[in-house]
N, C-alpha and C positions, 0 to 999 in steps of 0.2 A: 441708123438702123436699128448698132444695138443699142442705146440710150433709150428708144420708143422702144423694145421687148423690155429692157432692163426696168422702165418705166411700168408695161402691162404686167410684167412678172410681181412688182410690187403693190400695185394696187390688186390684182388678185391676191395673196398672199395676202393682203389688209382682208380684206372681204371674207376669205377664209378664217381670220382671227377672227372678228366680228360673229360668224357665224358657231361658232367653235366656243364662245365666249354666251351667248344665247344658247346654246345646247347646252352647255352646265350649270346655269342658273334656273335652265329648268330641271334639271335632275337634283341640283341643290334645292328646288321647292316640292320635289316630289316627294309624297308621303309614301308610296310605296316600296315593300323592301323583297326581298329575296324571296318571302316566306307567299307559299300560295292564298288566295284569299279566300278559297271554298275550302273547307275539311271533308273530308270523308268520312263514313259513321264511326268506325275503327280508331280515328285521331277524336271526334268527337263524345266517342264513350271512353275513350282513356284521360280526355280534359276533364272531363264531368263528373266521370266516377260513375254514370249510367251506367247500364246496361244496354245490349244493343237492342237488346229487346224489349226495353222500356223506351229509347229511342224510335224503334219503328212506331211503336203505341201512341206514345206522343204525336207525332208525322201523321199515323191515321186518324186522329181526331183535332189534325189540325191544331195544335197545342204550339208547336212547334215548325219554325219556319225552314224549309228545304226548297232543293230544285231537282230537277233529275236532269242528267245528262247522259243521253240513251238507255242503259238501265242501270245507270250507277246514280246514287242519292250524293249530292252533296250538301253543305250547311256554308252559306256567307257568314264568315264572323265580323261584317259588323250586323249583320239581321239578328245574329245569336248572343251579341251584344247589347243590341236594342230589347230583346223579347227578356233578355235575361233580367236587365232593367226592369220592368215591368214584369216581373216574375217576384221581386223583391218581399221580404214579408216584412208589412206594414210596420213591424217591432223592432225591424233592424232598421229602418229609417227613422223609426224615433230615437233609438241608440244614436247613432250616428250624428243627428241633432244634436244630443246631450254634450259629445265628446266636444 
C-alpha cells in the first residue's frame, strides 16, 4: 500500500513540475511588464511635453488615439507609438536614412 501511495505522489510531483515549467516558459516569453499598458492624460502630458489642453484638442479632432474608461480618458502605449511613428516629420526620416 505504501509503495502505491509513493508512486502516486511521485507521479503527481512529476505532473506538477511539468506544469510549473510550462508556466515559467509562458512567463519568460511574455512581453508584459509591471508597467500599465494605458496612460492617463497627466502621464501622457508629462511624457510628451504637451499640455493637457493640447492633448484634449488633438483627441477631440481625432488626431490622437484614446479610449474612455468610464469618465477617464486613457491612451494605449502601443497605439501612441504607432501614432508617433506616422507623425514623424519626413525630414527626420530622411536624416535617419543618411546616418
